[in-house]
N, C-alpha and C positions, 0 to 999 in steps of 0.2 A: 090405785085400782088400775088407772090408765095404763101405767108401766107393765104390769102384769099381762094385760092383754098383747100389748105390743110383743113381748117375749114370746107368749104363746104363739102368736102368728109366725114368728122366726123360726121357732122350732118345728112348726108343722110344715114350712117351706124347705127346710133343711132335710127334714124326713122324706119328703117327696123327691128331692134332688138326689138323694142317696139310693133311692130306689131304682133309679135308671141303671141300664148295663154299662159298666166301664169298659172302655176298649184298652187291650193290653199295650204298654209302652214298650216300644223296639228300640234297642240302643243303636244309634247310627254309627256305621263303620267309617273310620278315617281313611283318606286317601292315600294311596301308596306314595313313596317318596319318587321324585324325579329330578334327574340331573340336566341342566341345559347348557353349562359352560363351564370351564375351569380358567381361573386366572392365576398367574398371567398366562396369557395364550400367545405364543407357545410357552410351554414351561421350560425354564433354563435348565439345561443338563449340568448338575455339579455333583461332587462326592459328599459335600456337606449337606445337612438337613436345611430345609427351607419351608416356610409356611405357603401352603398352596390352598387357594380358596375355592370352594365348590359351591357353584351358584345353581339353585333349582327351586324346589317346593316340596312340602310335606316332611321336612326335616323336624326332629324332636331332641330334646337334651340328651336321650340315650342312644341315638342314632350311631351306627358303627360304619366305618369306611374300609373298603378292601381295595388294594391296588393290584393289577394284573399286568404282566408283561409276557406275551406269548402264553406258555402253559404254566408259569410260575406265578403264585399267588402270594400277595404280601399283606396280610392283615395289619391295620394300623392301631396301635394300643389306645384304650381310652383316654390315658393320661397325655397322649399326643394328638387328641381330637377335641375341637373346641366348638361348641355350639353357639353360634351367634343369634340366629333366629330362624324362624320356620323355613326360611329361603336361603340360608348361607351357613356353610360349615367351613373350618378351617382345620387342615391337617399340617403336622409338622414331621416331614418325611424328606428322604432323599431318593432321587431317581438315577437313571444312568447318565453317563456324561455324553455319550454318543447319540446321534439322531436315532429316534426309536418312536414307537406308537404304543402307549399305555391305554389301560382302561381303568375305570373307576365305578365302584358300585356303592351304594348307600343302602344299608338295612337298618329298619326301625325295631324298636323293642317288641313290637307286635309280630315280628318275622317278616314284614313287608320289604320286598327288595326292589330297588329301582333297576330299570334297564341299563345295562353296562354302557358306558358313554366313553368314547375315544377321544384322546388328546395327544397331541404331539410333543415330543421333547426334543429340543434342539440344543447344541452348543453354542456358547456365548458367541463365537466367530460367525457361526451361520446367522444367529439373529442380528448381530451387527450389520453383516452383509446385506441381509434383507432390509433392515432398516435403512441402510446406506442406499440400497436400490430403491427403495420407496421414495426416499428423499430426493435421488437423482431423477426418478421418473416425474415427481412432482416439480422439480426445479425446471426440467425440460419442457413440461406442460405450460409452466409460467412463462418460459423463454419463447415458446411458440405462440403464446397468447399475445406477448408484447410484439411479436414480430407481425402478427396479424392485425393488431391494433395500429401498429406503425404504418403497414401497407394501407389500412383504412384511412389513417390520417393523411397519407400521401394522395391518395385520390380525392379526399375532401379538399385538400389544398388545390389540387388541379382544377376542381370544380369552382372553388371560390375564385380562383385566377380567371377563369372565364367570365364569371359575374363581373369581377373588376374590370376587365376589359369591356364588357358590355356597358357598365356604368359611366366609364371614362367616354366611350363612344357617344353615349347618350348626351354627356356632359358637352362634348365637343360640338355635336350637331346644334345642341341648345345655344351654345354660345355663338355658332355661325348664324343661325336664325336670328339671334338676339341683335348681333351687329347689323345685319341687313335691316332687320325692323327698326332698329334704332334710327338709321338712315331715313327710313320711311316715315318714321314719326317726326323727325326734324323737318322733313320737307312738308308733312301735313300742317305742322305748326306754323312754319312760314307761310304756307298759302293762306291759312286761317287768319293770319295776323295781316297779311296783305289785303285779304278780302274786307276785314274790319276797317283798316285804313281807308280803302275805297268807299267804303259805307259811309264813314264819317265825313268823307269829302263831299260825297254825293248829298248827304243830309243837309250840309252847310250850304250847298248850292240851291238845293230845293228851298231851303228857307229864305234865301235872298231873293230867288226869282218866282218862287210861288207857283212855277209851271208844272201842269199836269204830266209833261214827260219826264221832267225830273222827279216828280213822285213816283211815277212807274219804275224808273231806273233805281230809286232808293228801295223799293219793294223787291225788285229782281236781285239787287246786290244783297239785301238783308237775307232772302232765301239762300242765296249762294253761300253767304258768310256762315249760316246755321249748318248748312250741309257740310261744309268743310270743318267746322268745329265738331260736328258729330263724327266725321270720319276720323279726325285726330284723336278723339276721345277713345274711339273703338280700337285704334292702332296702340293707344296706350295701354288699354286694358290687355291687349294681346301681348304687348311688351312685359307687363307685370306677370302675366301668366307663364311666359317664357323664362322670366328670371326665376320665378318659384321652381319651375322645371328644372332649370339649371343647378340651383341651389340643392334641390333635393337628389339630383344626380350626383353631384360632388360629395354630398353628405353619405351617400350609398357607397360611392367609391372609397372615401375615408373609412367608413365603418368596415367595409369588407376587408380593406388592407390591414386594418387593425386585427380583424379576425384571423387573416393570413399570419400576421405576425404571431399571434396566440397559437395558432395551429404549429407553426414552426418550432415555437419554444416547446410545445407539447410533444412534438416529434422527436425533438433533440433530448427531451427528458426520457422518452421511452427508449430511445436508442441507449441512453446512459443507463436506465434501469436493466436492459437487456445485457448490456456489457457487465454490470454489476452481478447479474445472476449467473453468468458463464464463468467457468472455471478458467484460472490461468492456462492450464493445458489445452483447453478447447480454443482459447484465443490464439495461443501460440501455434496450434495446428492450422487454425484458419489462415494465420499470417504466413505460415509456411506455404501453404496451398497456394495463397495469393502470389507469393514470391515465386513459386515453381512455375504457376501459369504465365506470370510475366517473363520470366526467362525463356520458356517456350516460345512465346510470342516474338520476344526479341530475337531468339535463335532463328526462327523462322523467318523474320523480316531480313536478318542479316544473310541467310542463305539466299533469299530472293535478290537481294542487292548484289551480292557477289556473282551470282550466275548471270544477271544483266551485265555487269561489268565485264565479266569474262567474255560474254557474246559481243560486247562493244568493241572490246580492244583485240579480239581474236584475229581479225583481218588486219592487215598492214594499214589500210586506209579507212578513214572514218568516213561512213557514208553522210550524206547530206541530212541534217536534222537530228542525227543520233547524238551528237555532241550535247545539244540542248537537252535531250531526253536525259542523257547520263547526268547532267548537271541537276537537273530537277530531282531525279531518282536520289541523288546524293542529299539533297535539301531534305527530301520526304524522309530519307533514312535518319537525319540528324533530328528533325521534328519528330518522327515517331518513337525515337529512343527517348526524348524528353517527355512525350506524352505518357509512355509506358512507365516512367519513372514516377511522374506526378500522380497517375491513377492508382498505382500499386501503393504508394505512400499514403493518399487519401483513404483507399480502402483499409489499411493496415490501421491507421490512426483511429478511424471510424470504428473499427473492430474493437479496439481497446476503450471505446467510450470517450474518446476525445473529440470535443466539439469543434468542428473545422470553422465556424462562422468567426469566433474571435480570432482564430489564427490567420484566417484570410484577411480579416480587417486589419490585423497587425502587419500582415504582408504589404497590404495596400499603403498604410501609412509609412512603412519603411521605404516601400518603392517610390513613394511621392518624395521623401526625404532625400533619397539616393537619386532621384530623377535631375536634381539640379546639379550634381557633380557628375553624373553618367549621361549627360544630354548628348555628348559625342557618341558614346556607345549606342545610345537609342538612335541617333541619327544615322550611324553606320548600319544598324539592323534594318531600319525603314528602306534606306537607299538600296541595300542588298536584296530586300524582297522586291522591290520594283525592277532591279537588274535581272533578277532571276525570272520574275513573270513575264517581263516583257521580251526577254531574251535577247539583250543588248549585245551580248557575247555569251559564248560557251567555252567549255574545256576544248583545248586544242587550235582555238581561233588565234590568229596573229592580230594584235591590236596595238593601238598607240594610246596610251593614257597620260595626257600631259607630255612629259619629256621621255617618258619610258616606252620603249618598244619591245615586244617579245610575245611568247607563245603563252596562252593563258593555260596554266597547270591546275588551277583551283579556285572555285568560287563558293563562299559560304556567306552567311548573314553578317560576318564580321569584317572580311577582308577578300581582296582579290589577288591571287599570286601569279607574278608573270617570270618567265624564264628568258632571258635575252640570248643573244647569239654568243657570248662568252660563257654561257653557263651560270650566271648569276641569278639567284633567286631575289625578285623584288615583290615585297609586300605593300599593297597599297590600301589603306582604310576605304571602304566604300563610301564613307561620307565625304572623302576628299575628290571622289571622281565627278567631274563636271562635265567634260566633253571626251568622247571615245571615238577613235577612228578604227573600224574593223575591216581589216583587209581581206577578211574570209567570210563575210556575211552572207549566207545562203549560197553563193558560188564565188569563184574566183576568176580574175581576168587579168591578162598579162599583155602588153604591147610590144611588139619586136621591131626595131629599125635595123634594116640591114643596108648597109653602103656598098655599092659596086662602082667600078670604074666607069667613066664616061664613054669609053668605046664599048661597052657592053651592050647587048641587045636587051632593053628593058623587058620587052613581052617575054623573051625566053627566060629571063631572070625570075619573072613572077610566075611562070608555069613550072619552073623547077621548085620554088617554094610551095606552090600548092601541092605538088607530087609529094614532096617531103612530108608536108602535114597530112595528106591522105595516107601515106604509108604508115605513119605514126598511129593514126585512127584505126589501122586494120591489125595493129599488134594487141595481144590480150592485155598487156599491162596498161598501155597508154590509151587503148580504145575506151576503157571505162572511166579514164580520167579526163578526157577531152569532151566536152560537150558541143562546142562549136568552133569553126575557124573562119575567119573573115580576111580577105585580102583588099586592102585599101588602095593600094597601088603607090605611084611616086609621091612622095610627102615632102621632099625638099632637094633643092640643088646646092650641094656643100662646095667647099672650097676644092675639094679632091674627089668628091663621090656623089652619086646619086642616091638618096635614101628611099628604100621602099619600105612601106609599112604594112604589117599585118597584126592580127590580134586572135589570142586564144581565149575561150571561155571553158573553165574547167571546175570540177569538184571544188570544195573549199580546201584552202590551204595546199593545193596541188600545182598552182599556176607557175610557180617558181622552177619547180622539177621539170614541168612540161617545157618551159621556155629554155632552160639548159640543154635539154635533149634535143630541142628543134635547132638550137644554134650549132650543136656539135654535127648534126647531120647535114644542115646546110653547108658548113664548111668543108665537110667531106666530099659532098656532091659537087660543090663549086670547084674543088681541087681536080676532081675527076673530068669535069667538062672544061676546065681551063679558064673559068670565070674569075676575073681578078677581083679581090677586096682591096681597094687601095688603102694605103696608110700614110699618115704625114712623113716627109722626107725633108731632112735639113742638111745643108752644106755649111761646114764650120770652117772659117778662116782665122789663122792666129796672127794678129798684127797685120801691117800694111804689105803689099806686093813689093819685092826689091826694085829698086830704081836703077838707072844706068851708072849715075856717078857712084852709088853705093857698091855697084859690082867692081868699078875700077879700085876702090879703096879696098875691096874685099881680096882682089887679086895682088895688090901691093902688099898687103899683110901676110897673106899666104907665102908669097915669094921670099919675104923677109924671114918668116919662120923657117922655111925649108934651107935657106942659105946658112 
């Protein structure tokens, strides 16, 4: 009975529910298809068919695909259209081989069309070029990033170097203060020890005598000993603080130097990575530019040196000081060439990613090994540098080096070249040069001794010599060669002549030329004025003079021969 009631109630409720107005059901319309991209992008142009994926939404299993090139339309058969899912279709079709722009449109079975989507078709060569260009662009971006990081690392190394210098300076200052304070501590300890000894002696005396004055002296010495002991303790604490400060500064310097070494290794690695990213053609091009710039600098340097040499030797006479300048310029020319070669070589090796630190270390070891065998070469070079810097002699100077006398024709770091009067070239290693006599250093001087007969008027002769010297100074040629003329007067009374001495001061290397010309002019002038220049005369007798008895024998012999 209970069951029937329940069924009856359910029936009534269903009847009331069905009595309400039902709303009509509206079929929901599906979204039209939409194409968002085509893969591969761009599509590779080829004569053969290829699978082309169309990505989008709203695709169905019955969707149709149409391709369009300009005004031409190419429907894709259903057997060459593959539905993958509602967001992807695949078609098996061929496109043009040349670069072109195509359109694709998808149509669903309900007749809904997608908006035509344009895509590019490019030949394989163009795609390869674009890919290569993109890779090249990415590689260059990586190279620029590495270069920027290397610059930042270099700046950081410089900053850390400053920190190292500051730490070393702090350590040096702390060590200096520590040494001074150490002496002060020792002094305080000695004073405290002496005060204790005095106190012990005073105590012993006070116990022996029991006097009040001795007791007061003990108290005074005890106070002084305590004061000195406190001062010594304070200085010891300061010393301990300075030791800690010095140790901290040293540790900071060591840590910072380790950091510098790591940064240098990082920098070397960055340069190596940069070199690995760059192509051989780029490296070779950069190396060629380096060589070209080095050659231009060398050429400009050579032109400057040649112009200077031409200006220095254009005049017949070398002016004072110009010879040394020319010598220094030749040295700078040699050093400049070496510097250009080393710099260019370093930059080229660095461009190819070769770390120069091990190379330089190897060069240092080799140089140390060769130093024992090349000590004479090193000695020659060092001595040559001092010769050139100090200006002991220059080109065109007349010098005496040891037993050799000649004109200096060349000076370099290795040797000095002389040319003697007979035209022989003499090469002297700079390391063998100990004492140098320079006859033409800064200026030249020559002393002339002129002998005249005793009958001549000495004052007149001196006036004639002065006149000749003054006439020489008035000439264009010898006027710029002669700096000073000095008349000393009568120098000596000889066996047959009175010697009158004078002296010329000239520019370098011209004293002998001036002396020869002066002697010639004095001789001519003396001949004009009848001034006699005496010369030694000698009478030669062959055997003894004939004696009277010898003459008689001679006459007898002659008469006998005649008869």
